[in-house]
C-alpha positions in Angstrom: -15.8 -12.0 -77.0 -12.2 -12.6 -76.0 -9.6 -11.7 -78.6 -6.8 -14.2 -79.1 -3.5 -12.7 -80.1 -1.8 -14.5 -83.0 1.6 -15.4 -81.4 3.6 -17.7 -83.6 4.8 -20.0 -80.9 3.7 -21.2 -77.5 1.8 -18.6 -75.5 0.9 -17.9 -71.8 -2.4 -16.6 -70.7 -3.3 -15.3 -67.3 -7.0 -15.2 -66.2 -8.6 -13.5 -63.2 -12.1 -14.8 -62.6 -14.4 -13.1 -60.0 -17.8 -14.3 -58.8 -19.1 -17.4 -57.1 -16.1 -19.6 -58.0 -15.1 -21.2 -54.7 -16.6 -24.3 -53.2 -18.2 -25.3 -56.5 -15.5 -27.5 -58.0 -14.1 -24.7 -60.1 -10.4 -25.6 -59.7 -10.8 -29.3 -60.6 -12.9 -28.2 -63.5 -10.1 -25.9 -64.7 -7.6 -28.8 -64.1 -9.6 -31.2 -66.2 -10.2 -28.7 -69.0 -6.5 -27.7 -69.2 -5.2 -31.3 -69.2 -7.8 -32.3 -71.8 -6.4 -29.6 -74.0 -2.7 -30.5 -73.2 -2.2 -27.1 -71.5 0.3 -26.5 -68.7 0.3 -24.0 -65.8 -1.6 -23.6 -62.6 -4.9 -22.5 -60.9 -5.3 -21.0 -57.4 -8.0 -19.7 -55.1 -7.4 -16.4 -53.3 -9.5 -14.0 -51.3 -10.8 -12.3 -54.5 -11.5 -15.2 -56.8 -9.7 -17.8 -59.0 -6.4 -17.0 -60.8 -5.1 -19.1 -63.7 -2.1 -19.3 -65.9 -2.1 -21.6 -68.9 0.4 -22.2 -71.6 0.0 -23.9 -75.0 -0.6 -23.3 -78.6 -3.0 -20.6 -79.8 -5.7 -23.0 -81.0 -5.7 -24.8 -77.7 -5.9 -21.6 -75.7 -8.7 -20.3 -77.9 -10.6 -23.5 -77.2 -9.9 -23.2 -73.5 -11.5 -19.7 -73.4 -14.4 -20.9 -75.4 -15.2 -23.9 -73.3 -14.6 -22.3 -69.8 -17.8 -20.3 -69.6 -20.0 -22.9 -71.2 -18.8 -26.0 -69.3 -18.2 -24.4 -65.9 -19.7 -26.1 -62.8 -23.5 -25.6 -62.6 -23.4 -23.7 -59.2 -20.6 -21.3 -60.2 -21.3 -17.7 -61.2 -18.8 -15.7 -63.2 -19.2 -11.9 -62.8 -16.0 -11.0 -64.6 -13.2 -12.8 -66.5 -10.1 -10.7 -67.3 -7.3 -12.0 -69.5 -3.6 -10.9 -69.9 -1.1 -12.2 -72.4 2.4 -12.9 -71.1 5.6 -14.3 -72.4 5.9 -18.1 -72.5 7.8 -19.4 -69.5 7.8 -23.2 -70.0 5.5 -24.9 -67.3 6.0 -28.6 -67.4 2.6 -29.6 -66.1 -0.8 -28.3 -64.9 -1.3 -28.1 -61.2 -3.7 -26.9 -58.5 -1.8 -24.7 -56.1 -2.6 -24.0 -52.4 -5.0 -21.1 -51.7 -3.7 -17.6 -51.0 -5.3 -16.1 -47.9 -3.8 -12.6 -48.3 -5.4 -9.5 -49.9 -8.9 -7.9 -49.9 -11.8 -10.2 -49.3 -14.0 -9.9 -52.3 -14.7 -13.5 -53.4 -18.3 -14.5 -53.2 -19.3 -16.9 -50.4 -21.6 -19.5 -51.9 -25.0 -20.3 -50.3 -25.8 -23.8 -49.0 -26.7 -26.1 -51.9 -29.3 -28.8 -51.9 -28.2 -32.5 -52.2 -27.2 -33.4 -55.7 -28.5 -36.5 -57.6 -25.1 -38.3 -57.3 -25.0 -37.9 -53.6 -28.6 -38.9 -53.2 -28.0 -42.1 -55.2 -25.1 -43.0 -52.9 -27.1 -42.4 -49.7 -29.7 -45.0 -50.8 -27.2 -47.5 -52.3 -26.6 -50.3 -49.8 -23.3 -51.1 -51.5 -21.9 -47.6 -51.0 -19.8 -46.7 -48.0 -22.0 -43.6 -47.5 -25.3 -45.6 -47.3 -27.7 -43.8 -45.1 -25.0 -41.3 -44.1 -26.8 -38.0 -43.3 -23.9 -35.7 -44.0 -23.0 -36.8 -47.5 -21.9 -34.1 -49.9 -19.5 -33.2 -52.8 -18.4 -30.1 -54.6 -21.8 -29.9 -56.3 -23.8 -29.8 -53.0 -23.9 -29.4 -49.3 -23.2 -26.7 -46.7 -21.3 -23.5 -47.6 -22.4 -20.3 -45.9 -23.5 -21.9 -42.7 -20.1 -23.5 -42.1 -17.5 -21.0 -43.4 -15.6 -19.0 -40.8 -13.2 -17.0 -43.0 -12.0 -16.5 -46.6 -10.8 -18.1 -48.7 -13.2 -21.1 -48.5 -11.0 -24.0 -47.4 -11.6 -26.7 -44.8 -9.3 -25.1 -42.1 -11.5 -22.0 -42.5 -14.8 -23.9 -41.8 -16.4 -25.7 -39.0 -15.4 -28.9 -40.7 -11.9 -28.3 -39.4 -13.0 -30.3 -36.3 -13.2 -33.5 -38.3 -10.0 -35.2 -39.6 -10.7 -37.0 -42.9 -10.1 -40.8 -43.0 -7.8 -42.2 -45.7 -10.6 -42.9 -48.1 -12.0 -39.4 -47.8 -8.5 -37.8 -48.0 -7.9 -39.7 -51.3 -11.1 -38.3 -52.8 -10.3 -34.8 -51.5 -6.8 -34.9 -53.1 -7.9 -36.4 -56.5 -8.6 -33.6 -59.1 -10.6 -36.1 -61.1 -12.9 -36.9 -58.2 -16.1 -34.9 -57.7 -15.1 -34.5 -54.0 -11.8 -32.9 -54.9 -11.5 -30.1 -52.3 -15.1 -30.6 -51.2 -14.5 -28.9 -47.9 -17.3 -30.6 -45.9 -16.2 -34.0 -47.3 -16.9 -36.8 -44.7 -18.2 -40.3 -44.3 -19.5 -42.4 -41.4 -15.9 -43.2 -40.3 -14.6 -39.7 -39.9 -17.5 -37.2 -40.1 -20.3 -35.7 -38.0 -22.8 -38.0 -36.3 -26.4 -37.9 -35.3 -27.5 -38.2 -31.7 -30.7 -38.5 -29.7 -30.2 -38.4 -25.9 -30.7 -41.8 -24.4 -31.2 -43.6 -27.7 -28.8 -45.9 -29.5 -30.2 -45.3 -33.0 -31.0 -41.5 -33.4 -32.6 -41.8 -36.8 -34.9 -44.7 -35.9 -35.9 -43.0 -32.7 -36.8 -39.8 -34.5 -38.8 -41.7 -37.1 -40.8 -43.5 -34.4 -41.5 -40.2 -32.7 -42.8 -38.7 -35.8 -45.1 -41.7 -36.5 -46.4 -41.4 -32.9 -47.4 -37.7 -33.5 -44.6 -36.3 -31.4 -42.8 -33.0 -32.1 -39.2 -33.5 -33.1 -36.6 -30.7 -33.0 -34.2 -31.5 -35.8 -30.8 -29.8 -36.1 -30.4 -29.3 -39.9 -28.2 -27.1 -42.1 -28.7 -23.6 -40.8 -30.6 -24.3 -37.6 -33.3 -26.3 -36.0 -36.6 -27.3 -37.6 -39.7 -28.3 -35.5 -41.1 -31.3 -37.3 -44.4 -33.1 -36.9 -46.8 -35.3 -38.9 -48.6 -32.8 -41.3 -51.6 -35.1 -41.6 -52.1 -35.3 -37.8 -54.5 -32.5 -36.7 -53.9 -33.0 -33.0 -50.1 -33.0 -33.4 -50.2 -29.8 -35.4 -52.4 -28.2 -32.8 -49.9 -29.1 -30.1 -47.1 -27.5 -32.1 -49.2 -24.4 -32.7 -50.0 -24.1 -29.0 -46.5 -24.6 -27.8 -44.6 -22.5 -30.3 -47.0 -20.4 -30.1 -48.3 -19.8 -33.6 -52.0 -19.6 -33.6 -52.9 -19.0 -37.3 -49.8 -18.4 -39.4 -49.3 -21.0 -42.1 -46.8 -23.8 -41.4 -44.3 -25.0 -44.1 -44.6 -28.5 -45.4 -41.8 -30.8 -46.5 -42.8 -33.6 -49.0 -40.9 -36.7 -49.7 -40.5 -36.1 -53.4 -42.3 -34.6 -56.4 -44.8 -37.4 -56.6 -46.0 -36.8 -53.0 -45.8 -33.0 -53.5 -48.2 -33.3 -56.5 -50.8 -34.9 -54.2 -50.7 -31.7 -52.0 -50.2 -28.8 -54.5 -50.7 -27.8 -58.1 -47.2 -27.8 -59.6 -46.5 -26.1 -62.9 -43.3 -26.8 -64.8 -41.8 -23.5 -63.5 -42.7 -24.6 -59.9 -41.1 -28.0 -60.4 -37.9 -26.2 -61.6 -37.8 -24.1 -58.4 -38.7 -27.0 -56.0 -35.9 -29.2 -57.4 -33.3 -26.4 -57.8 -30.1 -26.1 -55.9 -31.7 -23.4 -53.8 -34.7 -25.6 -52.9 -36.9 -22.8 -51.3 -40.2 -23.1 -49.6 -42.6 -22.4 -52.6 -46.1 -21.0 -52.1 -48.3 -23.2 -54.3 -52.1 -23.6 -54.8 -53.4 -26.3 -52.6 -54.9 -29.5 -54.2 -58.6 -29.7 -53.3 -58.2 -33.2 -51.9 -54.8 -32.7 -50.3 -54.3 -35.1 -47.4 -53.2 -32.5 -44.8 -54.4 -31.5 -41.4 -56.9 -28.6 -41.7 -54.8 -26.5 -39.3 -51.6 -26.6 -41.3 -52.6 -23.4 -43.3 -56.1 -22.3 -42.1 -58.3 -20.4 -44.6 -55.2 -20.2 -46.9 -55.4 -21.0 -50.6 -51.7 -21.8 -50.7 -49.4 -24.3 -49.1 -45.8 -23.4 -48.4 -44.1 -26.5 -49.8 -40.5 -27.7 -50.0 -38.6 -30.8 -50.9 -35.8 -32.4 -48.8 -32.6 -30.5 -49.4 -30.1 -32.3 -47.1 -29.4 -36.1 -46.8 -30.8 -36.0 -43.3 -34.1 -34.6 -44.6 -34.2 -37.3 -47.3 -33.7 -40.0 -44.8 -36.4 -38.7 -42.5 -39.0 -38.2 -45.3 -38.4 -41.6 -46.9 -38.6 -43.1 -43.4 -42.2 -42.1 -42.9 -45.1 -42.3 -45.3 -46.5 -38.8 -44.8 -45.5 -35.2 -45.4 -44.0 -33.3 -42.4 -44.5 -29.9 -41.0 -41.0 -28.3 -41.0 -41.2 -24.9 -39.4 -38.3 -22.8 -38.0 -37.0 -24.0 -34.7 -37.8 -20.9 -32.6 -40.5 -19.3 -30.6 -42.5 -16.6 -32.3 -40.5 -13.4 -32.9 -37.2 -15.1 -32.0 -34.4 -16.1 -34.4 -33.9 -19.7 -35.3 -32.0 -21.8 -32.9 -28.6 -23.2 -34.2 -26.9 -24.8 -31.1 -27.7 -28.2 -29.6 -26.7 -26.9 -26.2 -29.1 -23.9 -26.4 -31.9 -25.7 -28.1 -33.3 -27.6 -25.0 -33.4 -24.4 -23.1 -35.3 -22.4 -25.8 -37.3 -25.3 -27.2 -37.6 -27.8 -24.4 -41.2 -27.0 -23.7 -42.0 -27.3 -27.5 -40.3 -30.4 -28.7 -40.7 -34.0 -27.4 -37.4 -35.2 -28.9 -34.2 -33.5 -30.1 -32.3 -35.0 -33.1 -29.0 -33.3 -33.1 -25.5 -33.6 -34.7 -22.0 -32.4 -33.8 -21.2 -30.4 -36.9 -21.2 -26.8 -35.7 -23.4 -24.2 -37.4 -21.4 -21.0 -37.8 -24.3 -18.8 -38.7 -28.1 -19.3 -38.9 -29.9 -19.8 -42.2 -33.7 -20.0 -42.3 -35.5 -21.5 -45.3 -36.0 -19.1 -48.1 -39.6 -18.5 -49.2 -40.6 -17.8 -52.8 -43.6 -17.8 -55.2 -44.2 -17.4 -58.9 -45.6 -14.1 -60.1 -46.6 -14.1 -63.7 -44.7 -17.4 -64.0 -41.5 -15.8 -62.8 -39.8 -16.5 -59.4 -40.0 -13.9 -56.7 -38.5 -14.2 -53.3 -40.5 -13.4 -50.2 -37.8 -14.4 -47.7 -34.2 -14.4 -48.8 -32.1 -16.9 -46.8 -30.8 -20.4 -47.4 -29.8 -21.0 -51.0 -29.6 -17.3 -51.9 -27.8 -15.5 -49.1 -25.2 -14.1 -49.1 -24.9 -13.9 -52.9 -24.8 -10.2 -53.8 -26.7 -7.9 -56.0 -24.3 -6.7 -58.7 -24.4 -2.9 -59.0 -23.5 -1.2 -62.3 -20.6 0.6 -60.8 -18.4 0.4 -57.7 -19.9 1.9 -54.5 -18.3 3.2 -51.3 -18.4 0.7 -48.4 -21.7 1.2 -46.7 -23.5 -0.8 -44.0 -27.3 -0.7 -44.1 -29.1 -2.0 -41.1 -32.5 -2.5 -42.6 -36.0 -2.2 -41.2 -37.6 -3.2 -38.0 -39.7 -6.1 -39.4 -38.3 -8.9 -41.7 -34.9 -7.4 -41.0 -31.9 -8.1 -43.2 -28.6 -6.1 -43.3 -26.5 -5.2 -46.4 -22.9 -4.3 -47.0 -21.5 -2.8 -50.2 -18.0 -3.9 -51.3 -17.0 -2.5 -54.7 -19.8 -3.4 -57.2 -21.2 -6.1 -54.8 -24.0 -5.4 -52.4 -24.0 -8.4 -50.0 -27.4 -9.0 -48.4 -27.5 -11.0 -45.2 -29.8 -13.9 -44.6 -33.2 -13.2 -43.1 -32.9 -12.1 -39.5 -36.6 -11.4 -38.7 -38.5 -9.0 -36.6 -36.4 -7.0 -34.1 -39.0 -7.5 -31.4 -37.0 -9.4 -28.8 -33.6 -9.4 -27.1 -32.7 -12.6 -28.9 -33.5 -11.0 -32.3 -31.3 -8.0 -31.5 -28.5 -10.3 -30.5 -28.8 -12.1 -33.9 -28.9 -8.7 -35.7 -25.7 -7.6 -34.0 -24.0 -11.0 -34.6 -24.9 -10.9 -38.4 -23.4 -7.3 -38.7 -20.2 -8.3 -36.9 -20.0 -11.5 -39.0 -20.3 -9.6 -42.3 -17.7 -7.0 -41.4 -15.3 -9.7 -40.3 -15.9 -12.0 -43.2 -15.3 -9.3 -45.8 -12.7 -7.4 -43.6 -14.6 -4.2 -44.3 -14.8 -0.9 -42.5 -17.9 1.1 -43.6 -17.6 4.8 -44.2 -21.3 5.2 -43.6 -24.2 3.5 -41.9 -27.6 3.8 -43.6 -30.7 3.4 -41.4 -34.5 3.9 -41.4 -35.8 7.4 -40.6 -38.0 6.0 -37.8 -36.4 7.2 -34.6 -37.8 4.3 -32.5 -36.7 1.4 -34.7 -34.1 -0.7 -32.8 -31.9 -0.8 -35.9 -32.0 3.0 -36.0 -31.0 3.2 -32.4 -28.2 0.7 -32.9 -26.8 2.8 -35.8 -26.9 6.0 -33.8 -25.0 4.3 -30.9 -22.1 3.6 -33.3 -21.2 7.3 -33.4 -18.8 7.3 -30.4 -16.0 9.4 -31.8 -15.2 11.8 -34.8 -13.9 8.9 -36.9 -17.1 6.9 -36.6 -18.9 6.3 -39.9 -21.4 8.8 -41.1 -25.1 8.2 -40.4 -27.5 8.5 -43.4 -31.2 8.3 -42.6 -33.3 6.8 -45.5 -37.0 7.2 -45.8 -38.6 3.8 -45.7 -40.6 4.0 -48.9 -37.7 5.6 -50.8 -35.7 2.5 -49.8 -38.4 0.3 -51.2 -38.3 2.2 -54.6 -34.5 2.1 -54.7 -34.4 -1.6 -53.8 -36.7 -2.4 -56.7 -34.6 -0.3 -59.1 -31.4 -2.0 -58.0 -33.1 -5.4 -58.1 -33.7 -4.7 -61.8 -30.3 -3.2 -62.5 -31.7 0.3 -63.2 -30.3 3.6 -62.1 -32.9 5.8 -63.8 -36.2 7.2 -62.7 -39.4 5.3 -62.0 -42.8 5.9 -60.4 -42.6 3.7 -57.3 -46.0 2.4 -56.1 -44.8 1.7 -52.6 -47.6 0.2 -50.6 -47.2 -1.5 -47.2 -48.4 -1.5 -43.6 -46.1 1.0 -41.9 -43.3 3.4 -42.8 -42.1 6.6 -41.1 -42.9 9.5 -43.5 -41.0 12.7 -43.9 -43.9 14.6 -42.3 -43.8 12.4 -39.2 -47.0 10.5 -40.1 -47.2 6.8 -40.9 -47.0 6.3 -44.7 -47.9 3.2 -46.6 -50.0 4.2 -49.7 -47.3 6.1 -51.5 -46.5 7.0 -55.1 -42.9 8.2 -55.2 -41.4 9.6 -58.4 -37.7 9.4 -58.3 -34.5 7.3 -58.2 -31.9 6.4 -55.6 -30.8 10.0 -55.3 -34.1 11.7 -54.6 -37.9 11.4 -54.8 -41.0 13.4 -54.9 -44.2 12.2 -53.2 -46.7 12.7 -56.1 -49.7 10.8 -54.7 -50.9 8.9 -51.7 -53.9 7.4 -50.0 -56.2 9.7 -48.1 -55.0 9.5 -44.4 -57.0 8.3 -41.5 -56.2 7.6 -37.8 -55.1 4.4 -36.1 -56.7 4.3 -32.6 -54.2 2.7 -30.3 -51.3 2.9 -32.7 -49.6 -0.5 -33.0 -52.5 -2.2 -31.3 -54.6 -1.5 -34.4 -52.2 -3.7 -36.4 -53.4 -6.7 -34.4 -57.1 -5.5 -34.3 -58.4 -4.8 -37.8 -61.7 -3.8 -36.1 -60.0 -0.6 -34.8 -59.0 0.3 -38.4 -62.6 -0.3 -39.6 -64.0 1.9 -36.8 -61.5 4.6 -37.7 -62.6 4.5 -41.3 -66.3 4.7 -40.3 -65.4 7.6 -38.0 -64.1 9.5 -41.0 -67.4 9.1 -42.7 -69.9 9.4 -39.9 -68.1 10.9 -36.9 -69.5 9.8 -33.6 -72.5 8.2 -35.2 -70.2 5.5 -36.5 -70.5 3.9 -33.0 -74.2 3.3 -33.6 -73.7 1.2 -36.8 -74.3 -2.0 -34.9 -75.3 -3.9 -38.1 -71.5 -3.8 -38.9 -69.2 -6.5 -37.5 -66.4 -4.3 -36.3 -68.8 -2.1 -34.3 -70.4 -5.1 -32.7 -67.0 -6.5 -31.8 -66.5 -3.7 -29.2 -68.3 -3.4 -25.9 -70.1 -0.1 -25.4 -67.4 1.1 -22.9 -64.6 0.2 -25.5 -66.5 2.2 -28.1 -66.7 5.3 -25.9 -62.9 5.1 -25.2 -62.1 4.7 -28.9 -64.4 7.7 -29.6 -62.4 9.9 -27.2 -59.2 8.7 -28.8 -60.4 9.5 -32.3 -62.0 12.8 -31.3 -58.9 14.1 -29.6 -56.3 12.3 -31.7 -54.9 10.8 -28.5 -52.6 7.8 -29.3 -54.2 7.7 -32.7 -51.4 8.4 -35.3 -52.3 9.4 -38.8 -51.6 6.9 -41.6 -51.9 6.7 -45.3 -51.3 2.9 -45.3 -52.9 0.7 -47.9 -52.0 -2.3 -45.7 -54.2 -0.9 -43.0 -57.0 -0.2 -45.5 -56.9 -3.9 -46.3 -57.3 -4.6 -42.6 -60.2 -2.3 -42.2 -62.1 -3.6 -45.2 -61.5 -7.2 -44.1 -63.0 -6.4 -40.7 -66.0 -4.6 -42.3 -67.1 -7.6 -44.3 -66.9 -9.9 -41.3 -63.4 -11.5 -41.5 -61.4 -11.9 -38.3 -61.7 -8.8 -36.1 -58.4 -9.6 -34.4 -55.3 -11.3 -35.9 -52.2 -13.1 -34.6 -49.8 -12.0 -37.3 -49.4 -8.9 -39.6 -51.0 -9.4 -43.0 -53.5 -12.1 -41.8 -56.5 -10.0 -42.5 -55.2 -9.0 -46.0 -54.5 -12.6 -46.8 -58.0 -13.7 -45.8 -59.4 -10.9 -47.9 -57.4 -11.9 -51.0 -58.2 -15.6 -50.8 -62.0 -15.1 -50.7 -62.0 -12.8 -53.7 -64.2 -14.0 -56.6 -61.9 -14.3 -59.6 -64.8 -13.9 -62.1 -65.6 -10.3 -61.0 -64.2 -7.6 -63.2 -66.0 -4.5 -62.1 -64.5 -2.2 -59.5 -65.5 0.3 -56.8 -64.7 3.9 -57.4 -61.7 5.6 -55.8 -61.7 9.4 -56.4 -58.4 10.9 -57.3 -58.3 14.5 -56.1 -56.0 17.1 -57.4 -53.7 19.2 -55.2 -50.0 19.6 -54.4 -50.1 15.8 -54.6 -52.7 13.5 -56.0 -55.0 12.1 -53.2 -56.6 8.7 -53.5 -59.9 9.3 -51.7 -61.3 5.9 -50.4 -64.6 7.4 -49.2 -66.7 6.4 -52.3 -65.1 3.0 -52.1 -66.1 2.6 -48.5 -69.6 3.9 -49.1 -70.1 1.3 -51.9 -68.8 -1.5 -49.7 -71.3 -0.5 -47.0 -74.1 -0.3 -49.5 -73.2 -3.8 -50.8 -73.1 -5.2 -47.2 -76.6 -3.9 -46.6 -77.7 -5.4 -49.8 -76.3 -8.8 -48.6 -73.8 -8.9 -51.4 -71.4 -11.8 -51.0 -68.0 -11.0 -49.3 -66.2 -12.7 -52.2 -67.7 -10.2 -54.6 -67.0 -7.2 -52.3 -63.3 -8.4 -52.0 -63.0 -8.7 -55.8 -64.4 -5.2 -56.4 -62.1 -3.8 -53.7 -59.0 -5.3 -55.3 -60.0 -4.1 -58.7 -60.5 -0.6 -57.4 -56.9 -0.5 -56.1 -55.6 -1.8 -59.4 -57.5 0.9 -61.4 -56.3 3.6 -58.9 -52.7 2.5 -59.6 -53.3 2.8 -63.4 -55.0 6.2 -63.1 -52.2 7.7 -61.1 -49.5 6.2 -63.4 -51.3 7.7 -66.4 -51.7 11.1 -64.6 -48.0 11.2 -63.6 -46.8 10.1 -67.1 -43.7 8.2 -66.0 -43.3 5.3 -68.4 -41.6 3.0 -65.8 -43.6 1.9 -62.8 -42.1 -0.1 -59.9 -44.5 -2.2 -57.7 -42.9 -2.6 -54.3 -43.8 -3.0 -50.6 -45.5 -5.7 -48.6 -48.9 -5.1 -50.1 -47.5 -6.6 -53.4 -47.2 -10.0 -51.8 -50.9 -10.2 -52.8 -51.0 -12.2 -56.1 -54.3 -10.7 -57.2 -53.1 -7.2 -56.7 -49.6 -7.5 -58.2 -50.5 -9.5 -61.2 -53.6 -7.5 -62.2 -51.8 -4.2 -61.6 -48.9 -5.4 -63.8 -51.2 -6.6 -66.5 -53.2 -3.4 -66.6 -50.1 -1.2 -66.5 -48.7 -3.1 -69.4 -51.9 -2.7 -71.3 -51.7 1.1 -71.2 -48.0 1.2 -72.2 -46.0 1.2 -68.9 -42.9 -0.8 -68.2 -43.5 -2.6 -64.9 -40.7 -3.4 -62.5 -41.2 -6.3 -60.0 -38.8 -7.7 -57.4 -37.0 -11.0 -58.1 -33.7 -11.1 -56.2 -34.9 -9.5 -53.0 -38.4 -9.5 -51.5 -40.9 -6.7 -52.1 -41.4 -6.6 -48.3 -39.1 -5.1 -45.7 -36.6 -7.9 -46.3 -35.4 -5.8 -49.3 -35.1 -2.5 -47.4 -31.4 -2.9 -46.6 -30.6 -3.1 -50.4 -32.4 0.2 -51.0 -30.7 1.9 -48.1 -27.3 1.1 -49.5 -28.0 2.6 -52.9 -29.8 5.7 -51.5 -26.9 6.3 -49.1 -24.4 5.9 -51.9 -26.3 8.4 -54.0 -26.3 10.8 -51.0 -22.6 10.5 -50.5 -22.0 11.2 -54.2 -23.8 14.5 -53.8 -21.5 15.6 -50.9 
């Protein structure tokens, strides 16, 4: 509640507003509000936010303060609003002043925003001068993060500086009552960016014809290229998979509108809200039984990754064909998305049959965000377009810390005051191209916010490329401090920060791989603690991974290792089991030597790998083409009517140990009794849920955080949350950052800040 001082005459009020208040029509909104209330003064953007001085009578100023937060532009976010009362000075009008580019850079850069209803109507209105113009935008929609070069957000500081507005656009841009007032990407067919297909006179028509003919079209969009193809054409999708290459991983689908989307997926009211939001993410939704899609779009997957068009160009493409389109990232597997039309033919020339490009430069890449609904609430699985780089707001100011994230699903983070800015999704740091993108994003963040970190937080794993990069920065005594952060501690801290909590929780941190403090591979951890410290209070019984990283791609190796723990060398004779049969006799002998001697067979407590081993045991794919594939297959076959669970023994010791041996013995017994794999999968999932509840009850911490890549499993996360709630625990789930390694950088920042506070 803002208190209005009872001055007897005219008063002057100064306001400082911080948050996402630039590039959203905030200044024209203030102008209209002030003039509507007969107030005088000015409003200005600077590098920290929006500053306002207004003069008028006390009742009018009171009304101004009441209406401002309730009527603000829909895409704006106010983090703080500070007021100061000053002496009246006699302004004769209200004006919008030019931006101030001096001072610390703390203003929030807005993400790219999906096309608004007003612009969409203009694009399909034959009487409008922007009819069929693929770069139509206004202050309520269009590119932001992918075109900004410096703060404050003004046209000269964006890649739109290359395009000089025509008289009509300039008039809109300068009119405070127009919705394109200071819309920095403002343009039209006369003065703005243009489409191009090499050798074709009509780029859009040529691209539509290619899609109808089953060809693969590389489309330069908002934050990079999409590879697009007819999603109903099995042969066309197969060619895309073969060329990309992407053998099994599901492909995202773009539907023309909600009506078409409903023929493909089951869409709840909450899902509709997300699909049509300004963020417009790819949303994982249950597939309709009779969905008209190629079978190889998402093989053996119960869900479809669905999105709606979010730029004018996408709307034009989708309305130009009568079928949904595969819209997958324009890259090769394990490489970052391509953003430059000069580079695209070199990297994607053997994949795409046609390149639809434009001449608006993309300053930084931005993949599509991926989300789903967990217990009817949104949860991000990949944080990029529409969300990055909006910060997580921390309860108190932090020192400036750069966190370089994990090796897989990498993102980086930077703390500036109370804001923790998290980069767009970078991806797996497996290639030279990915490392180049990683370094470019770090340099971009530091330049954009003009920040010099006092510390760099990194994963404890000595061989992660992000860790090596961090260590290379220590080139002189004035270099930032290095703070190693244990992987699963970062997961726990990220979940706490995601929920705005600084207290203690029991973190159920389950994933595939994380370097433990004992030098083994963790992944089935129960950590009791906060950002400052943790204690490992329970974990999965360890086993070996024959071949190390190779076992991630071969679940059969994990299954054999589990059998070895039970039977020793006689495990190799269990030829009635699929993973044993999957190896030739010579391969079995080699694996036996590795397991017997511990050679190239690191020890792990990973629940993610346990999922892989169980999947292989019950006859699901023995080899996979992407991490998590076996676990997804196991989840999707589970019989949802089964409520009973296998036993997992919890053994007492210095830490509680979850012994999976009785679970495995029960699975093997069921297999020999010819029990359906769907029932085995359900009992396995239920066993993990009951183990979580048992440990939580034994530890006695009321607050439980579910975090790590294993909690991308809907059956696991929803059942665990429901059961924990039933026995009285408060459950923390992720919402603003992913539960997977995409959220690690957030956790690294807050852990590093807590470590610095101790010094």
